[in-house]
Structure formats: structure tokens, C-alpha cells
N, C-alpha and C positions, 0 to 999 in steps of 0.2 A: 543361604539366609535364613536365621528363621524370623521369618514377618511378623511374630508375634513381640520379640524385642529389640529386630530391626539392628543385629548384630550379624556379621560373618560366623558362619561357622565352620567352612573350607573353604578352600581356592584346589578347585581341578586344575588338574594340567592340560587339557583341551576338553571340546563339549561332543564329543562321540557317542553313537549311543549307548557302546559298550564301556565306556567311562562313569556316564554320568547313572547307567541303569547299577551296576555294579556296585558305585557310592550307596545308589538309596537300598539296596538288597541289604548293605553292610549297617545300614541304619534301621531296625525296623520301627516301626510307631509314626510315619511318616501319614499325615493325614489328608492332607490339602498339598499341593500343587501350584505354586504360582510362577505361571510363564508365560512367555509370550506366544505367538500361537506358530515357532517353527515344529514342522514335523519331527524332525530329532529327538528336539525334547519331548516333547507326546508318546513317543514308541517307547524313548529311557523310559519314561514315568513307567508306564501301562506293566513293560518289563518289571521295572527295580519295584514299582510298588504297585498293584494293580487294586488295593485297594484304596488308595489315596482318591479325593473329588481334583478332576484339574481345573484350576481355574486361568481363562484367557486374559490377557492383560486389558484394561478397559484404552490406555492410551493406544498401545497398537490396535484396537478393533477401531476406534475412534479414525486413527492415522487412515486406516484398510479405506474408510466411507469416506474420507477428508478426499484420498486419492480418488473415488471413484466420483465423485462430485467434480471433481475438476475435468477427468476426461467427459462428463456430461455435459460440461461448460466449455471444453474445446469441440465438440461436436455443432456445438451451435452460436460459434463465436462470430459470424458474420450478422447475429443476431443483435450483439450485444454495443456495437455501432450507434448512437439517435440518427432517426433518419434526414436528411435533406430537405433544407425546407424545399415548397417547389420554386424550382428556375423560372418559372412564369410570373411569380412576384416581383413587385417593383422592389427596386433597392438604391439605397442613395448612394452616387458616387460622388469622391468628391472631388469639385473642382479645381483641379491643380495638375498642372501640366509638368512636365521636367523640362528642369532648365539646363541649357547647355554648359559645358565647363566654362568659364572665362567669364558667361553674360551676367549682367547685373541680375538680382535675385528679389522679385517682389514677393508681398508680405500674401501671406499666403487667406483666402475670401472665405472657405467652407471647410467644416470637418470638426470633428469634435475638439481637437486642443484647440484651433483657432477660436472655435465660438465659445468656449470658452474664460480663452485671453479676454475677450472683445466686452464679455456678458462683467467677467470680473474687471474690468480697465471701468466699463459704466458705472459698473455699481460702488467702486471705492471714489472714484471725481465726484458723483452727485452726491456720496456720502460728506466728503473734501467741501462741496459748494455750504452744504449745511452746520460750518466750521467744528465738525465731530477731528478728534483727536486720530490718528493712525494706529496708538494700539486698540480702541474702541472698535476702531474700524475691523480691526483683526479679529475683535474678539464675538462682532456681531458677522463675522463674516465666515468667523472659522476659517483663516487662512492665516499661516505664519506673516510675524510680523515682515521680517525682510522682503515676505513676497507683496506685501502691500505698500511694503516701500517705494520696493523696483515699478510697481502698477503706479504710483503716485507722482511719482519722476519721471515717467513717458508721457508723453503728451498726446498719444495717440497707440490706439493698437498696434495698428503697425508696426510704427519703432520696435517692438517685443517681438511680433511675429519677426519680423526681418532680423532680429537678433545682433544688432549692430548700431553704435551711436555717431550723432555728427563726426564726422573726422577720424573716425576707428574701423579700421577693414581686416578681414579675416580672411585665408585662405579657403579657409569653411562656407563664407556667406552665402558664395553660389549652391551651396549644398543645400542651406538649410532648410527651404520649403521642403525638400525631398527626407530630409531627417523627422520635421515632421508631418507629415503624410506617414512617415514609415510609426513612426511612434502611438500617432492618431490609431492605428492600423493594428495596434497590439506590440511589436518590435522593440523591444527595451534594453535591447542587449548592443553595450558598445562594442563588442568586438563586433557580432554581424552585421551592425550598420557600415563600422568601416570598412569591414571586408565588400558590403556593398558599393560602396563609395567608390573604393581602386576598381570597381567593374565598372563606373560612369565617370573614371579621368580622376578622380582625386589624389593628388600627389602631397599630402600634408601625412604628416603624420598621425601614430593612431592616440596617441597621446591629446590631440586636439580636440579626437572626437570625445573621447571620454569623458575630457573637460565640461562638453558641451552637453552630454549626457547626462552628468552627475547634475550639470542646472537643471536639464529640465525636469528630471527625476523629483528637485527640491521644490524647485519652484511651483512645477503641476503634477503634481502625482496623477499616473495614469490607473485607469481604472483594472479592475481585475481582470487578470485573464480567462480567456473561455473556459472552461469546464471539460477538461479532455473526457474522451472516451473510456469508459472502466476498462480496465485489460482481463484474460481471463484470471489471473491472478487474483484481482480486485474481486470478482462477481464469485470465486470459492469460496475467497474469506467471507465475504460477506453471507454468501447459504451457511456455511459452518458457523457462521459465530451466533450466539445468543439474540435475539433482536433489540434487546436491551440498549447494546455494545455499541449497536449502531447508531451514529449521528443520524442527523437530518437527513443532511445531505445524501449520506451513503444508502439511507432506508428509500429513499424517493428516489435514486438511481437504479437499485435496484427493486424497485417497484415497477419501473419502465421499464425493464430490462425482463422480469417475467410476464409482463402483460405482452411484450412482443413474442414471447417464446413460449407456449402452455404447454412443452415440456422440460423443460426447467423450470417451471412452475410446479409440476409435479414432483420434478427430485427436489425442489426445496421443501415442499408439504413430506416428504417421506421423509428427510434427512431432522426436520421439526421433530419431526414425532419418535423416530430412534434417537434424537439427544434428550426428551422427555424422557422416553422406555429409561434410558442409562440413568438420567440421575436420579431417576426416583428406584431404582434398583426393582424395575417392573421386568427381568427378564423372563417370568414366563407367559407374557405374552407378545415373547420374540417371534414365535409362530405365526402369530394374526399377521403380524409387521410382515414380516417373507408375504406371505400369500398376497393383502395388499398390491405390494411393490411387484408379485410376480402378475396380478392382475393387468398392469399396466405396461406399455412401450417402452420401455428405460435399459437400454442394454447395459449400460455403464453400472448402474444399479444389480442387476441379473446377475454380473459377472458377479459383484462382489458378496449377492446372498449364496452364493454358489459353492462362494471361497468359507463363508460361515457352516454351512452345509458339511464340511468336511470336518469340521472339530468342534458340534454344533452344542455337545453337552457341556464343553471349555466355555463355551463364548455365553450359555444359556448361566452359568456358575457366573462367570466373569461379571454379568451383568443382574446380580439377582445376590451377590455372598459380596460381605465389607472387605473380605481382603484383595491385595493388588501387591505386583510387584513395581510399584512403582518406588521404592526405598530402593531398591538393589544400581536406581540408575544413580545415586549419589556415592554410592561406593563405588561404582567403577570410574566413577571419576579423579576419586581416590584413589585407584590406583594404577592409574595412570600419571598420576602424583609421583606415585613411590617409582614407578619405573623411571621416570624420567630422571629424579634423581639420583637414581640408581646408574644412570648411564647404560646399561645394557652390559655391565660387568659383574653383577649377582646372578647365581642362576635362579630357578625355584625355587626350589627349599629357603633360603632367604626372603624372596619375595611372599611367597605362603605366611613364613612367619609375621614381617612386617603386617601383612594387610589383617594377621589376627589378633597383634599385637595392639595394631592401633586401633582398636576397637574397642 
């Protein structure tokens, strides 16, 4: 492909060294060869166009660096998890006992859900006592109007927590305190709750549990689930991404991870320095960057640096010149489309014609 015009020039039947070298020798005048870091293409370029400048593709260089970053993160994956709280610290334990199947279930007395219901019930009835309407109460408390209506119609908060009205029973009544407990603990999936109830002797259908969980979700939205620990893929992405493209939560988690692992902190610093070098086309400073990396005990980056040394001139040119083989990727996709259109029934000569004429 002519990188200046971004148009295909020819289509070769294979990627063997002899094939590519012969084509270059038959087309003298090539001054710059943009390529990936394949040793076959490097050798073909040296044989067929010995005076040409080789330019390693920046995308492939960065991809190799990202792979090295992932290896570094894997080495320290045990430090990605946030340290647990001191087990000796006092913790609040909900005062809820598991009801025996078939026995009457009393209202829950403590826990985030029950406390919230009692506070909301008290606030609604206080405002009702002042002669304020349901619509205004909903607006003042930030609650849905249906939620306010249910709270207003309930004589006590216990009536809501037990989950049944006078004269009405449900096969789920004996298990509702347990559902309230699991809901306050963060389990809000109807399927999971249904499976837990079955293990405790519940004989009803899943639809009953789903309906009750839906009502809980509408009336008492649960707090945000606890933040999960970052994965290897998360941390690798954050390290190799521009800091301005991280949201506050991602930046905070990355900062915490790097604080727990000085080796990853060094890795992240070197990667950011390489990114600036690449974006600013400062390939002349690559040697200094390599020296700084080799001065630190970073095995993953050392392997990356050793790979750069095998094709150093092309890498320096790729980090310095404006040329890139990125335009080739779009035409590769077009070739795949043309091959699918022919369903394998046409030979290479027809495919070559279609590729060249399509441009």
C-alpha cells in the first residue's frame, strides 16, 4: 500500500521473505517501509530495499507494552484486593433470628431496611399530623407517591415489615424477615433469594418471590452494592490509559493499588513516560527511557525492552516519523469482505483484481 495516497498497490499471494523481497526488488525507489515487528518483513525489506527506512507500527509497539504491563500486574495480583478491615473492630450485627418454616414471622427490629422503614413511617405520619398532603410529603421526603401512600395507610411500621395486611396471608410470610435481612445485606437478586429460601424449606413458586422482591425494589431502593475489587484487566487498562480518561473512582482505585505495590508504581511511571515519548514523536529519547527501565527491577518491562532492541532502528523511526501502517488495517477488513462475497469460489487473480479496483 502507498502510505501517502492510502491506496493498495499490489496483493501478494503469501508473506514469505522471498516473495516480499522479490516484489521490492522489482519496484525500486521505495524509501520508507511501514510494517509491524515481524522478523520476516524486516528481513524482506533488508533484502529487497536495503536503503529504505523501516518504520515499526506504533499500534503494535503500544500493544506489546500493554502486554508487558499485564504481566507485571499478574505478578502482583494479590495486592489488587483492598485490605480487609481489622477483624477485632466492633461490627453491628442485625438482631434477626431465622424463623422456622411454618411459624409466624414477627417484624424485623434492626437493620438498614427496617430502620429506614421506621424512620420513613414516622416522618410521613408526623407530616400527616400537620395537615400536609401526600403529594407534598412525597416531594419533601424525596419518596415516590405510592411509597408515601403505603406508609400513610399502615398504622405501624411493623405492619409493613411483616409484609401482610389484616386478613391476608401468604406462603412467603414466614420467610419475609429472612428476605429483609438478605436485602439489607445486599442480596437483591430474586433468583438467588428464591434458591436460598428453597434450602430453608420454602415450597412456593419463584414468581411469588420475584413479585415480593419487585415490591421491595420499588418501595425501598437498595443502597449501591459494595465496590468490587479491581481485576488484572482493570488495572492494566488504567495504567495504559491516559490519566484524563479515568473517572474519579477509577483514578482513586488505581492510586490505592499503586500505593500498595511500589513495583507497579514504577511500571506505571515508565509506561506514562513512554506514552509521552510516543505521542510527542520523541524517538530520539528512547535510549534514555530504556536505561531508566533497566535500572529498576521490573522483569516484565525488561522483556519488552529486549524485544525493542532486536528492531531498535525501526522502533525509533516509528516513534519519530509521521508514517504509520494503520491505514493497512482498514483495507485488510475490506479484503475479508471481498473474500466472503466470493465464498471461496474465485482464485487469487480475481481477488487481486477486486482489491486493486475497489480502491
